[in-house]
Structures are given as structure tokens and as C-alpha cells.
N, CA, C and O atoms as a Tripos MOL2 file, in Angstrom:
@<TRIPOS>MOLECULE
protein
  288   287    72     0     0
PROTEIN
NO_CHARGES

@<TRIPOS>ATOM
      1 N           0.7020   -0.9430    0.0660 N.3       1 MET1
      2 CA          0.0670   -0.1690   -0.1900 C.3       1 MET1
      3 C           0.6700    1.0990    0.3610 C.2       1 MET1
      4 O           1.4130    1.1540    1.3410 O.2       1 MET1
      5 N           0.2720    2.0970   -0.3700 N.am      2 LYS2
      6 CA          1.1170    3.2500   -0.8320 C.3       2 LYS2
      7 C           0.8840    4.1800    0.0870 C.2       2 LYS2
      8 O          -0.2840    4.4590    0.3580 O.2       2 LYS2
      9 N           2.2070    4.9810    0.8870 N.am      3 ASP3
     10 CA          2.2190    6.2530    2.0090 C.3       3 ASP3
     11 C           1.3080    7.0210    1.3410 C.2       3 ASP3
     12 O           1.5120    7.3320    0.1680 O.2       3 ASP3
     13 N          -0.1790    7.5500    2.2400 N.am      4 ARG4
     14 CA         -0.8340    8.7690    2.1950 C.3       4 ARG4
     15 C           0.3700    9.9010    1.7770 C.2       4 ARG4
     16 O           0.4470   10.2560    0.6010 O.2       4 ARG4
     17 N           0.9370   10.2340    2.3950 N.am      5 MET5
     18 CA          1.6470   11.2910    2.2860 C.3       5 MET5
     19 C           2.3540   11.3580    1.2060 C.2       5 MET5
     20 O           3.0900   12.3430    1.2640 O.2       5 MET5
     21 N           2.4640   10.8310    0.3450 N.am      6 GLU6
     22 CA          2.8490   10.9950   -1.1730 C.3       6 GLU6
     23 C           2.0160   12.1180   -1.6790 C.2       6 GLU6
     24 O           2.5490   12.9700   -2.3900 O.2       6 GLU6
     25 N           0.4620   12.2100   -1.3030 N.am      7 TYR7
     26 CA         -0.6030   12.6790   -2.0310 C.3       7 TYR7
     27 C          -0.8910   14.1370   -1.2630 C.2       7 TYR7
     28 O          -1.3580   14.0220   -0.1300 O.2       7 TYR7
     29 N          -0.6750   15.4420   -1.7320 N.am      8 PRO8
     30 CA         -1.5110   16.3970   -0.8190 C.3       8 PRO8
     31 C          -2.8710   16.3180   -0.4350 C.2       8 PRO8
     32 O          -3.7450   15.9050   -1.1970 O.2       8 PRO8
     33 N          -3.1110   16.7640    0.9110 N.am      9 GLU9
     34 CA         -4.4460   16.1830    1.2450 C.3       9 GLU9
     35 C          -5.3280   16.6380    0.7980 C.2       9 GLU9
     36 O          -6.3650   16.6470    1.4610 O.2       9 GLU9
     37 N          -5.3010   17.3440   -0.8200 N.am     10 ASP10
     38 CA         -6.9250   17.7080   -1.7130 C.3      10 ASP10
     39 C          -7.0690   16.9650   -2.2740 C.2      10 ASP10
     40 O          -8.2250   16.9300   -2.6950 O.2      10 ASP10
     41 N          -6.2170   15.8800   -2.7290 N.am     11 ASP11
     42 CA         -5.8770   14.6250   -3.2510 C.3      11 ASP11
     43 C          -6.9950   13.4080   -2.7880 C.2      11 ASP11
     44 O          -6.9900   13.0610   -1.6070 O.2      11 ASP11
     45 N          -7.7160   12.9280   -3.5120 N.am     12 PRO12
     46 CA         -8.9850   11.4020   -2.8730 C.3      12 PRO12
     47 C          -7.4620   10.5820   -2.7220 C.2      12 PRO12
     48 O          -7.0780   10.2350   -1.6050 O.2      12 PRO12
     49 N          -7.1310   10.4720   -3.2210 N.am     13 ARG13
     50 CA         -5.7180    9.1300   -2.9700 C.3      13 ARG13
     51 C          -5.4360    9.3680   -1.5470 C.2      13 ARG13
     52 O          -5.5950    8.4230   -0.7750 O.2      13 ARG13
     53 N          -4.9920   10.6350   -1.0430 N.am     14 HIS14
     54 CA         -4.5170   10.7390    0.3380 C.3      14 HIS14
     55 C          -5.8200    9.9050    1.1640 C.2      14 HIS14
     56 O          -5.6700    8.7040    1.3920 O.2      14 HIS14
     57 N          -6.6780   10.3780    1.4540 N.am     15 HIS15
     58 CA         -7.9260   10.0570    1.8480 C.3      15 HIS15
     59 C          -7.8390    8.7890    2.0040 C.2      15 HIS15
     60 O          -7.2730    8.2270    2.9410 O.2      15 HIS15
     61 N          -8.6330    8.0600    0.7050 N.am     16 SER16
     62 CA         -8.4630    6.9470    0.8830 C.3      16 SER16
     63 C          -7.2040    5.1310    1.3000 C.2      16 SER16
     64 O          -7.3270    3.9530    1.6340 O.2      16 SER16
     65 N          -6.0200    6.2780    0.9040 N.am     17 ILE17
     66 CA         -4.8630    4.9800    1.6440 C.3      17 ILE17
     67 C          -5.2640    4.9730    2.8960 C.2      17 ILE17
     68 O          -5.1130    3.9560    3.5730 O.2      17 ILE17
     69 N          -5.9990    6.4180    3.5510 N.am     18 LYS18
     70 CA         -5.9500    6.0450    5.2740 C.3      18 LYS18
     71 C          -7.4050    5.2340    5.4110 C.2      18 LYS18
     72 O          -7.6390    4.2820    6.1560 O.2      18 LYS18
     73 N          -8.2470    5.8400    4.5420 N.am     19 ILE19
     74 CA         -9.4970    4.5700    5.0090 C.3      19 ILE19
     75 C          -8.9910    3.1850    4.7910 C.2      19 ILE19
     76 O          -9.5640    2.3940    5.5410 O.2      19 ILE19
     77 N          -7.8460    2.4660    3.7850 N.am     20 ARG20
     78 CA         -7.7910    1.4610    3.8110 C.3      20 ARG20
     79 C          -7.0630    0.9360    4.5420 C.2      20 ARG20
     80 O          -7.1240   -0.2910    4.6240 O.2      20 ARG20
     81 N          -6.2780    1.5410    5.1980 N.am     21 GLU21
     82 CA         -5.2620    1.1690    6.1120 C.3      21 GLU21
     83 C          -6.2740    1.2060    7.4580 C.2      21 GLU21
     84 O          -5.9360    0.3950    8.3200 O.2      21 GLU21
     85 N          -7.2730    1.8860    7.7260 N.am     22 MET22
     86 CA         -8.4680    1.4040    9.1780 C.3      22 MET22
     87 C          -8.9320   -0.1430    8.4440 C.2      22 MET22
     88 O          -8.7790   -1.2150    9.0290 O.2      22 MET22
     89 N          -9.5150   -0.0080    7.0680 N.am     23 LEU23
     90 CA        -10.2550   -1.4360    6.9960 C.3      23 LEU23
     91 C          -9.2100   -2.7170    7.0800 C.2      23 LEU23
     92 O          -9.6580   -3.7910    7.4820 O.2      23 LEU23
     93 N          -7.8600   -2.6090    6.7130 N.am     24 SER24
     94 CA         -7.1560   -3.3670    7.2260 C.3      24 SER24
     95 C          -7.1160   -3.6130    8.2910 C.2      24 SER24
     96 O          -6.9560   -4.8040    8.5570 O.2      24 SER24
     97 N          -7.2010   -2.9360    9.0790 N.am     25 GLN25
     98 CA         -6.8250   -3.1300   10.5300 C.3      25 GLN25
     99 C          -8.4570   -3.6350   11.4760 C.2      25 GLN25
    100 O          -8.4830   -4.4690   12.3810 O.2      25 GLN25
    101 N          -9.1690   -3.1810   11.1630 N.am     26 ILE26
    102 CA        -10.5590   -3.8140   11.4090 C.3      26 ILE26
    103 C         -10.5620   -5.4260   10.5220 C.2      26 ILE26
    104 O         -10.7100   -6.3270   11.3470 O.2      26 ILE26
    105 N         -10.4360   -5.9690    9.0630 N.am     27 VAL27
    106 CA        -10.2860   -7.0700    9.1260 C.3      27 VAL27
    107 C          -9.4790   -8.0950    9.8230 C.2      27 VAL27
    108 O          -9.7490   -9.2550   10.1320 O.2      27 VAL27
    109 N          -8.0960   -7.1500   10.0440 N.am     28 ASP28
    110 CA         -7.4070   -8.1550   11.1840 C.3      28 ASP28
    111 C          -7.7580   -8.2320   12.5310 C.2      28 ASP28
    112 O          -7.0820   -8.9540   13.2640 O.2      28 ASP28
    113 N          -8.9170   -7.4690   13.0780 N.am     29 HIS29
    114 CA         -9.0710   -8.0740   14.2610 C.3      29 HIS29
    115 C         -10.2910   -8.5630   14.4580 C.2      29 HIS29
    116 O         -10.5430   -9.0320   15.5680 O.2      29 HIS29
    117 N         -11.3380   -8.5590   13.3920 N.am     30 VAL30
    118 CA        -12.2880   -9.4930   13.4090 C.3      30 VAL30
    119 C         -11.6880  -10.7550   12.9730 C.2      30 VAL30
    120 O         -12.4570  -11.6350   13.3590 O.2      30 VAL30
    121 N         -10.9320  -11.1550   12.5050 N.am     31 ARG31
    122 CA        -10.6810  -12.6300   12.0180 C.3      31 ARG31
    123 C          -9.6060  -12.7640   13.3100 C.2      31 ARG31
    124 O          -9.0560  -13.8640   13.3590 O.2      31 ARG31
    125 N          -9.3310  -12.0720   14.0710 N.am     32 GLU32
    126 CA         -8.3130  -12.3310   15.0830 C.3      32 GLU32
    127 C          -9.4740  -12.6960   16.0090 C.2      32 GLU32
    128 O          -9.2870  -13.6070   16.8160 O.2      32 GLU32
    129 N         -10.5060  -12.1520   15.9740 N.am     33 ASP33
    130 CA        -12.0670  -12.2420   17.5020 C.3      33 ASP33
    131 C         -12.6690  -13.9340   16.8490 C.2      33 ASP33
    132 O         -13.5970  -14.3940   17.5140 O.2      33 ASP33
    133 N         -12.2430  -14.7220   15.7670 N.am     34 VAL34
    134 CA        -13.3260  -15.6080   15.4450 C.3      34 VAL34
    135 C         -12.4050  -16.3350   16.1100 C.2      34 VAL34
    136 O         -12.9930  -16.8030   17.0840 O.2      34 VAL34
    137 N         -11.6060  -16.5820   16.1110 N.am     35 GLU35
    138 CA        -10.4670  -17.7330   16.8740 C.3      35 GLU35
    139 C         -10.7280  -17.6690   18.4610 C.2      35 GLU35
    140 O         -10.3660  -18.5620   19.2270 O.2      35 GLU35
    141 N         -11.5120  -16.3110   18.9230 N.am     36 LYS36
    142 CA        -11.4160  -15.9300   20.1770 C.3      36 LYS36
    143 C         -13.1760  -16.7280   21.0620 C.2      36 LYS36
    144 O         -13.5280  -16.9350   22.2230 O.2      36 LYS36
    145 N         -13.7540  -16.9160   19.7910 N.am     37 ILE37
    146 CA        -15.0490  -17.1140   20.5370 C.3      37 ILE37
    147 C         -15.8200  -18.4340   18.9790 C.2      37 ILE37
    148 O         -15.6500  -18.6600   17.7810 O.2      37 ILE37
    149 N         -16.9150  -19.0520   20.5070 N.am     38 ASP38
    150 CA        -17.0510  -20.3970   20.6110 C.3      38 ASP38
    151 C         -18.2000  -20.3300   19.3180 C.2      38 ASP38
    152 O         -18.1350  -21.0610   18.3300 O.2      38 ASP38
    153 N         -19.2110  -19.3390   19.5400 N.am     39 ASP39
    154 CA        -20.6910  -19.0220   18.6370 C.3      39 ASP39
    155 C         -19.9550  -18.6840   17.3190 C.2      39 ASP39
    156 O         -19.1920  -17.8150   16.8960 O.2      39 ASP39
    157 N         -20.5750  -19.8240   16.8780 N.am     40 PRO40
    158 CA        -20.1090  -20.2730   15.3660 C.3      40 PRO40
    159 C         -20.8910  -19.1960   14.2270 C.2      40 PRO40
    160 O         -20.4040  -18.7930   13.1710 O.2      40 PRO40
    161 N         -22.3350  -18.8520   14.8320 N.am     41 LYS41
    162 CA        -23.1540  -17.6470   13.7930 C.3      41 LYS41
    163 C         -22.2570  -16.4020   14.2320 C.2      41 LYS41
    164 O         -21.7680  -15.9030   13.2190 O.2      41 LYS41
    165 N         -21.8980  -15.7750   15.3100 N.am     42 PHE42
    166 CA        -20.8150  -14.4910   15.7160 C.3      42 PHE42
    167 C         -19.4200  -14.6700   14.3980 C.2      42 PHE42
    168 O         -19.0330  -13.8350   13.5810 O.2      42 PHE42
    169 N         -18.7800  -16.5770   14.7260 N.am     43 GLN43
    170 CA        -17.5020  -16.2970   13.4610 C.3      43 GLN43
    171 C         -18.3340  -16.2560   12.1480 C.2      43 GLN43
    172 O         -17.7080  -15.6570   11.2730 O.2      43 GLN43
    173 N         -19.3040  -16.6140   11.8200 N.am     44 ALA44
    174 CA        -19.6970  -16.2360   10.1290 C.3      44 ALA44
    175 C         -20.0040  -14.9830    9.9900 C.2      44 ALA44
    176 O         -19.9540  -14.5630    8.8330 O.2      44 ALA44
    177 N         -20.3980  -14.0310   11.0530 N.am     45 LEU45
    178 CA        -21.1740  -12.8770   11.2620 C.3      45 LEU45
    179 C         -19.2660  -12.2580   11.1810 C.2      45 LEU45
    180 O         -19.0700  -11.8030   10.0540 O.2      45 LEU45
    181 N         -18.5680  -12.2110   11.6640 N.am     46 PHE46
    182 CA        -17.4780  -11.9330   11.7660 C.3      46 PHE46
    183 C         -16.6250  -11.8020   10.4180 C.2      46 PHE46
    184 O         -16.1990  -10.7710    9.8970 O.2      46 PHE46
    185 N         -16.4810  -13.2200    9.9650 N.am     47 GLU47
    186 CA        -15.3590  -13.7390    8.9900 C.3      47 GLU47
    187 C         -16.1760  -13.2080    7.7750 C.2      47 GLU47
    188 O         -15.4850  -12.8320    6.8280 O.2      47 GLU47
    189 N         -17.7630  -13.0940    7.6110 N.am     48 THR48
    190 CA        -18.5750  -12.1410    6.2000 C.3      48 THR48
    191 C         -17.9420  -10.4810    6.6800 C.2      48 THR48
    192 O         -17.4590   -9.6170    5.9480 O.2      48 THR48
    193 N         -18.0450  -10.4720    7.3700 N.am     49 THR49
    194 CA        -17.6330   -8.8320    7.6500 C.3      49 THR49
    195 C         -16.1550   -8.8100    7.0170 C.2      49 THR49
    196 O         -15.9290   -7.8800    6.2430 O.2      49 THR49
    197 N         -15.3260   -9.5530    7.2160 N.am     50 ALA50
    198 CA        -13.6170   -9.2220    7.0240 C.3      50 ALA50
    199 C         -13.7120   -9.5560    5.6130 C.2      50 ALA50
    200 O         -12.7860   -9.1040    4.9400 O.2      50 ALA50
    201 N         -14.9790  -10.5290    4.7130 N.am     51 GLU51
    202 CA        -14.8450  -10.1560    3.3800 C.3      51 GLU51
    203 C         -15.2950   -9.8560    2.5920 C.2      51 GLU51
    204 O         -15.0260   -9.8710    1.3910 O.2      51 GLU51
    205 N         -16.9920   -9.1410    3.8350 N.am     52 VAL52
    206 CA        -17.0240   -7.7390    2.6700 C.3      52 VAL52
    207 C         -16.2820   -6.6270    2.8740 C.2      52 VAL52
    208 O         -16.5630   -5.8310    1.9770 O.2      52 VAL52
    209 N         -15.2550   -6.0560    3.8100 N.am     53 LEU53
    210 CA        -14.4190   -5.4320    3.9020 C.3      53 LEU53
    211 C         -13.3310   -4.9810    3.4800 C.2      53 LEU53
    212 O         -12.7530   -3.8980    3.5650 O.2      53 LEU53
    213 N         -13.0580   -6.2700    2.8620 N.am     54 THR54
    214 CA        -11.7470   -6.5360    2.0010 C.3      54 THR54
    215 C         -12.3790   -6.3410    0.7120 C.2      54 THR54
    216 O         -11.7970   -5.5360   -0.0160 O.2      54 THR54
    217 N         -13.7280   -7.0350    0.1230 N.am     55 GLY55
    218 CA        -14.1390   -6.2870   -1.4300 C.3      55 GLY55
    219 C         -14.4450   -4.8700   -1.4410 C.2      55 GLY55
    220 O         -14.8070   -4.4550   -2.5420 O.2      55 GLY55
    221 N         -14.3750   -3.7110   -0.1620 N.am     56 LEU56
    222 CA        -14.6970   -2.6590   -0.1000 C.3      56 LEU56
    223 C         -13.1570   -1.9060   -0.2750 C.2      56 LEU56
    224 O         -12.9390   -0.8360   -0.8430 O.2      56 LEU56
    225 N         -12.2360   -2.7410    0.3460 N.am     57 ASP57
    226 CA        -10.8830   -2.0400   -0.3470 C.3      57 ASP57
    227 C         -10.3100   -2.2550   -1.5450 C.2      57 ASP57
    228 O          -9.4520   -1.4820   -1.9710 O.2      57 ASP57
    229 N         -10.7050   -3.2940   -2.2060 N.am     58 ARG58
    230 CA        -10.4420   -4.1440   -3.4230 C.3      58 ARG58
    231 C         -11.0850   -3.0340   -3.8060 C.2      58 ARG58
    232 O         -10.4300   -2.8220   -4.8260 O.2      58 ARG58
    233 N         -12.0680   -1.9380   -3.7600 N.am     59 ALA59
    234 CA        -13.2430   -1.0100   -4.4520 C.3      59 ALA59
    235 C         -11.9240    0.2690   -4.5830 C.2      59 ALA59
    236 O         -11.4380    0.8360   -5.5610 O.2      59 ALA59
    237 N         -11.6690    0.3650   -3.1680 N.am     60 TYR60
    238 CA        -10.9730    2.0850   -2.8720 C.3      60 TYR60
    239 C         -10.0880    1.4860   -3.7000 C.2      60 TYR60
    240 O         -10.2240    1.9630   -4.8260 O.2      60 TYR60
    241 N          -9.0450    0.4650   -3.6510 N.am     61 GLU61
    242 CA         -7.3890    0.7150   -4.4860 C.3      61 GLU61
    243 C          -7.9070    0.6770   -6.1680 C.2      61 GLU61
    244 O          -7.2450    1.4990   -6.8010 O.2      61 GLU61
    245 N          -8.9040   -0.0530   -7.0380 N.am     62 HIS62
    246 CA         -9.3860    0.4020   -8.2310 C.3      62 HIS62
    247 C          -9.8340    1.6120   -8.3790 C.2      62 HIS62
    248 O          -9.8160    2.1510   -9.4860 O.2      62 HIS62
    249 N         -10.3920    2.3340   -7.0830 N.am     63 ALA63
    250 CA        -10.4810    3.8960   -7.7430 C.3      63 ALA63
    251 C          -9.1390    4.5260   -7.8200 C.2      63 ALA63
    252 O          -8.6430    5.0130   -8.8370 O.2      63 ALA63
    253 N          -8.5520    4.4620   -6.5240 N.am     64 GLU64
    254 CA         -6.7420    4.5700   -6.7230 C.3      64 GLU64
    255 C          -5.9720    4.4040   -7.7490 C.2      64 GLU64
    256 O          -4.9960    5.1540   -7.7280 O.2      64 GLU64
    257 N          -6.0560    3.4970   -8.9150 N.am     65 GLN65
    258 CA         -5.4670    3.3680  -10.0030 C.3      65 GLN65
    259 C          -6.1070    3.4050  -11.2780 C.2      65 GLN65
    260 O          -5.5760    3.2670  -12.3800 O.2      65 GLN65
    261 N          -7.2670    3.5990  -11.0140 N.am     66 LYS66
    262 CA         -8.3680    4.0960  -12.2590 C.3      66 LYS66
    263 C          -8.2910    2.8630  -13.3510 C.2      66 LYS66
    264 O          -8.0500    2.8630  -14.5580 O.2      66 LYS66
    265 N          -8.6900    1.4950  -12.1320 N.am     67 ALA67
    266 CA         -8.8240    0.3020  -12.6560 C.3      67 ALA67
    267 C          -9.5780   -0.2450  -13.3610 C.2      67 ALA67
    268 O          -9.3690   -1.0990  -14.2230 O.2      67 ALA67
    269 N         -10.6840    0.3210  -12.9580 N.am     68 GLU68
    270 CA        -11.8480    0.2640  -13.5130 C.3      68 GLU68
    271 C         -12.6480    0.6400  -14.5950 C.2      68 GLU68
    272 O         -11.8950    1.4910  -15.0670 O.2      68 GLU68
    273 N         -13.5650    0.6340  -15.2950 N.am     69 LEU69
    274 CA        -13.8690    1.2410  -16.5970 C.3      69 LEU69
    275 C         -14.6560    2.5440  -15.9400 C.2      69 LEU69
    276 O         -14.4150    3.6760  -16.3580 O.2      69 LEU69
    277 N         -15.4030    2.3570  -15.1160 N.am     70 ALA70
    278 CA        -16.2360    3.2520  -13.9640 C.3      70 ALA70
    279 C         -15.0300    4.4080  -13.7490 C.2      70 ALA70
    280 O         -15.2860    5.5990  -13.9240 O.2      70 ALA70
    281 N         -13.9060    4.0180  -13.4170 N.am     71 TRP71
    282 CA        -12.7210    5.2100  -12.5840 C.3      71 TRP71
    283 C         -12.4750    5.6290  -13.7840 C.2      71 TRP71
    284 O         -11.6570    6.5240  -13.5740 O.2      71 TRP71
    285 N         -12.6920    5.5610  -15.2630 N.am     72 LYS72
    286 CA        -11.5760    6.1680  -15.7800 C.3      72 LYS72
    287 C         -12.0420    7.0460  -16.2390 C.2      72 LYS72
    288 O         -11.3500    7.8760  -16.8290 O.2      72 LYS72
@<TRIPOS>BOND
     1     1     2 1
     2     2     3 1
     3     3     4 2
     4     3     5 am
     5     5     6 1
     6     6     7 1
     7     7     8 2
     8     7     9 am
     9     9    10 1
    10    10    11 1
    11    11    12 2
    12    11    13 am
    13    13    14 1
    14    14    15 1
    15    15    16 2
    16    15    17 am
    17    17    18 1
    18    18    19 1
    19    19    20 2
    20    19    21 am
    21    21    22 1
    22    22    23 1
    23    23    24 2
    24    23    25 am
    25    25    26 1
    26    26    27 1
    27    27    28 2
    28    27    29 am
    29    29    30 1
    30    30    31 1
    31    31    32 2
    32    31    33 am
    33    33    34 1
    34    34    35 1
    35    35    36 2
    36    35    37 am
    37    37    38 1
    38    38    39 1
    39    39    40 2
    40    39    41 am
    41    41    42 1
    42    42    43 1
    43    43    44 2
    44    43    45 am
    45    45    46 1
    46    46    47 1
    47    47    48 2
    48    47    49 am
    49    49    50 1
    50    50    51 1
    51    51    52 2
    52    51    53 am
    53    53    54 1
    54    54    55 1
    55    55    56 2
    56    55    57 am
    57    57    58 1
    58    58    59 1
    59    59    60 2
    60    59    61 am
    61    61    62 1
    62    62    63 1
    63    63    64 2
    64    63    65 am
    65    65    66 1
    66    66    67 1
    67    67    68 2
    68    67    69 am
    69    69    70 1
    70    70    71 1
    71    71    72 2
    72    71    73 am
    73    73    74 1
    74    74    75 1
    75    75    76 2
    76    75    77 am
    77    77    78 1
    78    78    79 1
    79    79    80 2
    80    79    81 am
    81    81    82 1
    82    82    83 1
    83    83    84 2
    84    83    85 am
    85    85    86 1
    86    86    87 1
    87    87    88 2
    88    87    89 am
    89    89    90 1
    90    90    91 1
    91    91    92 2
    92    91    93 am
    93    93    94 1
    94    94    95 1
    95    95    96 2
    96    95    97 am
    97    97    98 1
    98    98    99 1
    99    99   100 2
   100    99   101 am
   101   101   102 1
   102   102   103 1
   103   103   104 2
   104   103   105 am
   105   105   106 1
   106   106   107 1
   107   107   108 2
   108   107   109 am
   109   109   110 1
   110   110   111 1
   111   111   112 2
   112   111   113 am
   113   113   114 1
   114   114   115 1
   115   115   116 2
   116   115   117 am
   117   117   118 1
   118   118   119 1
   119   119   120 2
   120   119   121 am
   121   121   122 1
   122   122   123 1
   123   123   124 2
   124   123   125 am
   125   125   126 1
   126   126   127 1
   127   127   128 2
   128   127   129 am
   129   129   130 1
   130   130   131 1
   131   131   132 2
   132   131   133 am
   133   133   134 1
   134   134   135 1
   135   135   136 2
   136   135   137 am
   137   137   138 1
   138   138   139 1
   139   139   140 2
   140   139   141 am
   141   141   142 1
   142   142   143 1
   143   143   144 2
   144   143   145 am
   145   145   146 1
   146   146   147 1
   147   147   148 2
   148   147   149 am
   149   149   150 1
   150   150   151 1
   151   151   152 2
   152   151   153 am
   153   153   154 1
   154   154   155 1
   155   155   156 2
   156   155   157 am
   157   157   158 1
   158   158   159 1
   159   159   160 2
   160   159   161 am
   161   161   162 1
   162   162   163 1
   163   163   164 2
   164   163   165 am
   165   165   166 1
   166   166   167 1
   167   167   168 2
   168   167   169 am
   169   169   170 1
   170   170   171 1
   171   171   172 2
   172   171   173 am
   173   173   174 1
   174   174   175 1
   175   175   176 2
   176   175   177 am
   177   177   178 1
   178   178   179 1
   179   179   180 2
   180   179   181 am
   181   181   182 1
   182   182   183 1
   183   183   184 2
   184   183   185 am
   185   185   186 1
   186   186   187 1
   187   187   188 2
   188   187   189 am
   189   189   190 1
   190   190   191 1
   191   191   192 2
   192   191   193 am
   193   193   194 1
   194   194   195 1
   195   195   196 2
   196   195   197 am
   197   197   198 1
   198   198   199 1
   199   199   200 2
   200   199   201 am
   201   201   202 1
   202   202   203 1
   203   203   204 2
   204   203   205 am
   205   205   206 1
   206   206   207 1
   207   207   208 2
   208   207   209 am
   209   209   210 1
   210   210   211 1
   211   211   212 2
   212   211   213 am
   213   213   214 1
   214   214   215 1
   215   215   216 2
   216   215   217 am
   217   217   218 1
   218   218   219 1
   219   219   220 2
   220   219   221 am
   221   221   222 1
   222   222   223 1
   223   223   224 2
   224   223   225 am
   225   225   226 1
   226   226   227 1
   227   227   228 2
   228   227   229 am
   229   229   230 1
   230   230   231 1
   231   231   232 2
   232   231   233 am
   233   233   234 1
   234   234   235 1
   235   235   236 2
   236   235   237 am
   237   237   238 1
   238   238   239 1
   239   239   240 2
   240   239   241 am
   241   241   242 1
   242   242   243 1
   243   243   244 2
   244   243   245 am
   245   245   246 1
   246   246   247 1
   247   247   248 2
   248   247   249 am
   249   249   250 1
   250   250   251 1
   251   251   252 2
   252   251   253 am
   253   253   254 1
   254   254   255 1
   255   255   256 2
   256   255   257 am
   257   257   258 1
   258   258   259 1
   259   259   260 2
   260   259   261 am
   261   261   262 1
   262   262   263 1
   263   263   264 2
   264   263   265 am
   265   265   266 1
   266   266   267 1
   267   267   268 2
   268   267   269 am
   269   269   270 1
   270   270   271 1
   271   271   272 2
   272   271   273 am
   273   273   274 1
   274   274   275 1
   275   275   276 2
   276   275   277 am
   277   277   278 1
   278   278   279 1
   279   279   280 2
   280   279   281 am
   281   281   282 1
   282   282   283 1
   283   283   284 2
   284   283   285 am
   285   285   286 1
   286   286   287 1
   287   287   288 2
@<TRIPOS>SUBSTRUCTURE
     1 MET1         2 RESIDUE 1 A MET
     2 LYS2         6 RESIDUE 1 A LYS
     3 ASP3        10 RESIDUE 1 A ASP
     4 ARG4        14 RESIDUE 1 A ARG
     5 MET5        18 RESIDUE 1 A MET
     6 GLU6        22 RESIDUE 1 A GLU
     7 TYR7        26 RESIDUE 1 A TYR
     8 PRO8        30 RESIDUE 1 A PRO
     9 GLU9        34 RESIDUE 1 A GLU
    10 ASP10       38 RESIDUE 1 A ASP
    11 ASP11       42 RESIDUE 1 A ASP
    12 PRO12       46 RESIDUE 1 A PRO
    13 ARG13       50 RESIDUE 1 A ARG
    14 HIS14       54 RESIDUE 1 A HIS
    15 HIS15       58 RESIDUE 1 A HIS
    16 SER16       62 RESIDUE 1 A SER
    17 ILE17       66 RESIDUE 1 A ILE
    18 LYS18       70 RESIDUE 1 A LYS
    19 ILE19       74 RESIDUE 1 A ILE
    20 ARG20       78 RESIDUE 1 A ARG
    21 GLU21       82 RESIDUE 1 A GLU
    22 MET22       86 RESIDUE 1 A MET
    23 LEU23       90 RESIDUE 1 A LEU
    24 SER24       94 RESIDUE 1 A SER
    25 GLN25       98 RESIDUE 1 A GLN
    26 ILE26      102 RESIDUE 1 A ILE
    27 VAL27      106 RESIDUE 1 A VAL
    28 ASP28      110 RESIDUE 1 A ASP
    29 HIS29      114 RESIDUE 1 A HIS
    30 VAL30      118 RESIDUE 1 A VAL
    31 ARG31      122 RESIDUE 1 A ARG
    32 GLU32      126 RESIDUE 1 A GLU
    33 ASP33      130 RESIDUE 1 A ASP
    34 VAL34      134 RESIDUE 1 A VAL
    35 GLU35      138 RESIDUE 1 A GLU
    36 LYS36      142 RESIDUE 1 A LYS
    37 ILE37      146 RESIDUE 1 A ILE
    38 ASP38      150 RESIDUE 1 A ASP
    39 ASP39      154 RESIDUE 1 A ASP
    40 PRO40      158 RESIDUE 1 A PRO
    41 LYS41      162 RESIDUE 1 A LYS
    42 PHE42      166 RESIDUE 1 A PHE
    43 GLN43      170 RESIDUE 1 A GLN
    44 ALA44      174 RESIDUE 1 A ALA
    45 LEU45      178 RESIDUE 1 A LEU
    46 PHE46      182 RESIDUE 1 A PHE
    47 GLU47      186 RESIDUE 1 A GLU
    48 THR48      190 RESIDUE 1 A THR
    49 THR49      194 RESIDUE 1 A THR
    50 ALA50      198 RESIDUE 1 A ALA
    51 GLU51      202 RESIDUE 1 A GLU
    52 VAL52      206 RESIDUE 1 A VAL
    53 LEU53      210 RESIDUE 1 A LEU
    54 THR54      214 RESIDUE 1 A THR
    55 GLY55      218 RESIDUE 1 A GLY
    56 LEU56      222 RESIDUE 1 A LEU
    57 ASP57      226 RESIDUE 1 A ASP
    58 ARG58      230 RESIDUE 1 A ARG
    59 ALA59      234 RESIDUE 1 A ALA
    60 TYR60      238 RESIDUE 1 A TYR
    61 GLU61      242 RESIDUE 1 A GLU
    62 HIS62      246 RESIDUE 1 A HIS
    63 ALA63      250 RESIDUE 1 A ALA
    64 GLU64      254 RESIDUE 1 A GLU
    65 GLN65      258 RESIDUE 1 A GLN
    66 LYS66      262 RESIDUE 1 A LYS
    67 ALA67      266 RESIDUE 1 A ALA
    68 GLU68      270 RESIDUE 1 A GLU
    69 LEU69      274 RESIDUE 1 A LEU
    70 ALA70      278 RESIDUE 1 A ALA
    71 TRP71      282 RESIDUE 1 A TRP
    72 LYS72      286 RESIDUE 1 A LYS
């Protein structure tokens, strides 16, 4: 992941990189919590949370790179 300080504060990438860092921290946290709990429903919820946030992170990455047709 790039360093957000590479971009000025008025550049959306400056902020999207920070958001991606935060999403990554949440994904790591919920995946760690899956191992700490015994309730299968909450384990599934936490794993689903991780998967959804990973997809959202990917969308931010594509926007930063203008990798999708919608971002061009």
C-alpha cells in the first residue's frame, strides 16, 4: 500500500489510503476474534465482515489506480 503522504491533502488518494489502512485493521481484528469465540453464528458474522471489508478495500484500490472502466 502506498504512503498517503505521497499525495496532497486535497487529493482523494490521500484519504482513500487512510481509509484502506483502517479497513485492513478492522479485517485483521475480526479475523483474530473469530479464533477467540465459540459461537458459530458470530464466527460467520465476523468472517463475513472481513470478506465484505476486503471487497470494499479492493474497490478503493481500483479507484486509486483507475483500474476499472467506471473510474476512467
